[in-house]
C-alpha positions as CSV (number, residue, x, y, z in Angstrom):
1,M,-3.0,16.3,-0.2
2,L,-5.3,13.6,1.1
3,N,-6.2,13.5,4.6
4,W,-8.3,11.2,7.0
5,K,-11.5,12.6,6.1
6,T,-11.0,12.1,2.4
7,V,-9.6,8.3,3.1
8,L,-12.6,7.5,5.0
9,E,-15.1,9.1,2.3
10,R,-13.4,7.0,-0.2
11,A,-13.5,3.7,1.8
12,R,-17.4,4.4,2.3
13,D,-18.5,6.0,-1.1
14,G,-15.9,4.5,-3.7
15,N,-12.2,5.2,-5.0
16,L,-11.1,7.1,-7.9
17,A,-10.7,5.3,-11.0
18,P,-7.2,4.2,-12.1
19,A,-5.5,5.3,-15.1
20,R,-5.5,1.5,-16.1
21,R,-6.6,-1.6,-14.9
22,D,-4.5,-5.2,-14.5
23,E,-7.0,-8.0,-14.1
24,R,-5.7,-11.7,-13.8
25,S,-7.0,-14.9,-12.2
26,P,-5.6,-15.9,-9.0
27,Q,-4.0,-18.8,-10.9
28,Q,-2.3,-16.2,-13.1
29,W,-1.1,-14.2,-10.4
30,R,0.0,-17.5,-8.3
31,E,2.4,-18.1,-11.6
32,L,3.9,-14.8,-11.8
33,L,4.5,-14.1,-7.9
34,S,6.8,-15.8,-5.2
35,P,4.5,-17.8,-2.5
36,A,5.4,-15.1,-0.2
37,V,4.4,-12.2,-2.3
38,F,1.2,-14.0,-3.5
39,R,0.3,-14.7,0.2
40,V,0.6,-10.9,1.3
41,T,-0.6,-9.4,-1.9
42,R,-3.3,-11.7,-3.3
43,Q,-4.7,-13.2,0.0
44,A,-4.4,-10.2,2.3
45,G,-1.6,-11.5,4.3
46,T,0.9,-9.6,6.7
47,E,4.7,-10.2,6.6
48,P,6.4,-10.2,10.2
49,A,7.3,-6.7,11.6
50,F,11.0,-5.7,11.1
51,S,11.2,-8.5,8.4
52,S,12.7,-6.3,5.6
53,D,15.5,-3.9,5.1
54,M,13.1,-1.6,3.2
55,C,12.0,0.3,6.6
56,S,15.3,1.7,7.0
57,L,16.3,2.5,3.0
58,F,15.5,6.2,2.4
59,E,17.3,6.6,-1.1
60,P,15.7,8.6,-3.7
61,G,13.1,6.8,-5.7
62,R,9.8,5.7,-6.2
63,Y,7.9,2.6,-5.0
64,A,5.6,0.3,-7.3
65,C,3.2,-2.5,-6.8
66,A,5.2,-5.8,-6.5
67,C,2.4,-7.3,-8.7
68,C,1.3,-5.0,-11.4
69,H,4.5,-2.5,-11.3
70,S,2.3,0.7,-11.1
71,P,4.1,3.5,-9.2
72,L,2.5,4.2,-5.8
73,F,4.4,6.1,-3.6
74,D,7.6,8.4,-3.7
75,S,10.5,8.0,-1.1
76,A,10.2,11.7,-0.5
77,E,6.9,10.7,1.4
78,K,8.7,7.8,3.2
79,F,9.5,8.1,7.2
80,E,10.5,6.1,10.0
81,S,7.5,4.9,11.8
82,G,8.9,2.4,14.2
83,T,6.3,-0.1,13.3
84,G,8.5,-2.5,11.4
85,W,6.8,-1.8,8.1
86,P,7.7,0.9,5.5
87,S,5.6,3.8,6.1
88,F,4.6,6.8,3.8
89,T,2.9,10.0,4.2
90,Q,1.1,9.8,0.8
91,P,0.8,8.2,-2.0
92,L,2.4,9.3,-5.4
93,S,-1.3,10.2,-7.1
94,Q,-4.7,10.2,-5.6
95,E,-6.0,7.4,-7.8
96,A,-2.8,5.0,-7.4
97,I,-4.3,3.6,-3.9
98,A,-7.8,2.2,-3.4
99,Y,-9.3,2.3,0.5
100,H,-11.8,-0.3,1.8
101,A,-13.2,-0.7,5.2
102,D,-11.7,-3.6,7.1
103,H,-13.4,-5.3,9.9
104,S,-11.2,-8.1,10.2
105,Y,-9.6,-9.6,13.8
106,G,-12.4,-7.3,15.8
107,M,-10.8,-4.1,14.7
108,V,-11.9,-1.3,12.2
109,R,-9.3,-0.4,10.1
110,I,-8.8,0.9,6.5
111,E,-7.2,-1.4,4.0
112,T,-5.1,-0.3,1.0
113,T,-5.1,-1.9,-2.3
114,C,-3.3,-1.4,-5.3
115,A,-6.2,0.8,-7.6
116,T,-4.9,-1.0,-10.8
117,C,-4.6,-4.8,-9.9
118,D,-6.4,-4.9,-6.3
119,A,-3.1,-6.4,-4.5
120,H,-3.2,-5.9,-0.6
121,L,-0.4,-3.5,0.2
122,G,-1.5,-2.9,3.8
123,H,-3.6,-0.3,6.1
124,V,-3.6,3.6,6.4
125,F,-3.8,5.3,9.7
126,P,-4.6,8.6,11.1
127,D,-1.4,9.0,13.1
128,G,1.1,10.0,10.7
129,P,3.0,13.5,10.7
130,P,1.8,16.6,9.6
131,P,0.5,18.1,7.5
132,G,-1.7,15.3,6.1
133,G,-1.6,13.2,9.3
134,L,-1.8,9.7,7.4
135,R,0.6,6.8,8.2
136,Y,0.5,4.3,5.1
137,C,1.8,1.4,6.6
138,M,2.8,-1.1,3.7
139,N,3.9,-4.6,3.5
140,A,7.4,-4.4,1.7
141,L,6.8,-7.7,0.2
142,A,3.6,-5.7,-1.7
143,L,6.2,-3.0,-3.0
144,E,9.2,-2.9,-5.2
145,K,11.7,-0.2,-5.3
146,I,12.2,1.7,-8.9
147,K,15.3,4.1,-8.9
148,D,14.8,7.3,-10.4
């Protein structure tokens, strides 16, 4: 189980290698994705809070990257954070997510990206529920639901 210490170490020292890589040019991604998904995932945008019904959906299944379709989260780790973005306590696997220090907007945060294709997903914070204490605050536009 990942914890805040491990997340900080990975952001500082490097991430685990993913099972595969999907490296496309910005133009190739632009041709594949809607403008909104491209803005969030390829340009590190943020969708407005409470703009997606995904926050309140808790059906069984998995969530994958909207760009490369790599599985990222299981619905069993999803919780209602009240933030307006889908939130999870743990990724599906330790190598699914990459962590990067983010110093934008005068803050220090940990950005999360898809380890397979580098899509911006959101951020992870140390204020989640036990036992891991993590809150993966994800853009709904960066995820797609996969039914089990």
